[in-house]
N, C-alpha and C positions, 0 to 999 in steps of 0.2 A: 504494500500500500504506500502510495506516495504522499508525503506530507505537504500541506499548503502553508508555507511560512508566512504568506501575507495575511492569513487568517489570524495568526498569532501576534500581529503587530498592532500597536496603538500609538497614540501621541498624547501630549499634554503640555503643561506649562509649569515652570518653577518660578515662583515669585518670592524673592528675598526682599521683604518689605523693609527690614532694618537690620543692620549689622555694624558692629564696631569696625573701624578701618583695619585694625590689626588682625581681625578674623577673616577678612575678605580672601586673602590667598588660600587659607585653609578650606573655605567654602568652595572656592574654584577647584582646588585639588580633589575634594570629596566628590563633587559632581563629575569631574573628569574621570575619576577612578570608577565610579558607579556606572557611567555610561561607556567606558572604554573609548572615550573620545575627548579631545581637549575642549574644555568649557569656554575658556577665554572670555569670561564675563566682563562687561563694561559697567563699572560701578559709577553711579551718580549720587549726588547728595540727596538725602531724604528730607524734604522740606517740613514734614510733620514732626521731625525730631532732630534738632541741630546736632551735628557731629556724627550722625549715623549715615550709612550708605545703603543703597538699594540696587538691585539688578533683577532682570527678568529674562528668561530664556525659554523658548519652546524646545521640546525634545520629541523624539520618536524612538521606539524600541519595542521589545516584547511586552506582552501583557504582564503586569506585575512590576514593571520598572518604577512606577510611581511610588510604591511601597518601599522599594530599595532606595530611592532617592530620599525619602523621608527618614529612613534609618540612618542614612549618611549625614543628615542635617540635625537630627534631634539630639545629638551628643552635645550641642551648644545651646543650653537653655536660655541664653539671652537673645537668640535670634527670633525675629518675627518672620514667619514664612508660610506660604501655601504651596501645595503641589496638587495639580490636577492630572487625572488620567481619563481620557475619553472612553466612552463606552465603545465596545467592539463586538463583533459577531458572537453572540451568546454570553457576553460578559458585561456586567454593569460597569459604569464609570465610577470613579472615586474622587473625592476631594478631601485633602488633609489640610488642617490649619493648626499652626503652633503659635502660641502667645505666651511670653513669660508670665508666670503666675497662674495661668490657666492650664498650661501643658498642651497636649496634643489632642485634637478632635479629628475623627474620621467619619465621613458619610458616604453612602452609596449615592450615585447620581444616575439619573435617567439619560437617555440619548440627548435630550434638550438641556441637560445641566441641572434640572431640579433635584434637590436632595430628597431621597426616599427614606421614609422611616417604616420599617417592616411591621407586619401584623403582630408578631410576638412581642416586639418592643412596645408597641402601642398598648397591647393587652397588659403588659407588665406595669406600664405607667398608670393605666386606669385602675388596676387592682391595688396598687400601692396607695392610691388616694392622694391626699396632699394637693399641692398646686399643680393640677394637670396641665394647664396652659404653660406654666414655667418649665415643666419637665419636657413637654413637647418642643418648646423653644430650644431647650438645651440639647435635645436629641437632634434637632435640625442645625445646631451649631450657632445659634443666635448670639450667645455671649462672645464667641470668637469673632463673628462678623462685626459686632459693635466695636470691639477693640481694634480690629484691623481696618475698618472703613476709613479713618483719617489717613492711614498709610497707603491705602489703595488709590484714593482719589488724588493724592499728591504725586502719583506716578504717571499721570497722563503725559504722553509724548516721550516716554522713556524708550530707549533703543531696545529692540528684541533681537536675540541671536538664536538661530536654530541649532540644536544639538541632535545628533543621530547616534544610535547605538547599533553596532553591528549585530546581526543575527546569524548564528552559526548552526 
């Protein structure tokens, strides 16, 4: 049986919303190592937080690359970042958000990018009682979105560089 490597490919975006300057070369190295391709990020100032830098890059590679990128970035708890992985044939997309103090959030995304909260998670929230609206907001990543929004909007017009991971 012949394998269709194209069916196993996906793409996404890495948004480094804020990083101390001293950490930028390490972030570049971590992304390059994960993707087996030079990242060569172009860092620009982050207007939402003086002294910090930001970078954005698109990537393509095998399904699951988004999670591997997150693993390579989460070792630095002071980073604010997001990683997306597009939905592909038979596989939901994913969005990861990391904010100092909140940690890491992960959500499944539909083909159009909406965050999906599964049936069992919703049932668990309803069964637990409490503030159901707040728990659903948390399951959808609302606290992370609130923290990251000033960093996202200040990035308009930032340069984007494509990264590709070789598939073997």
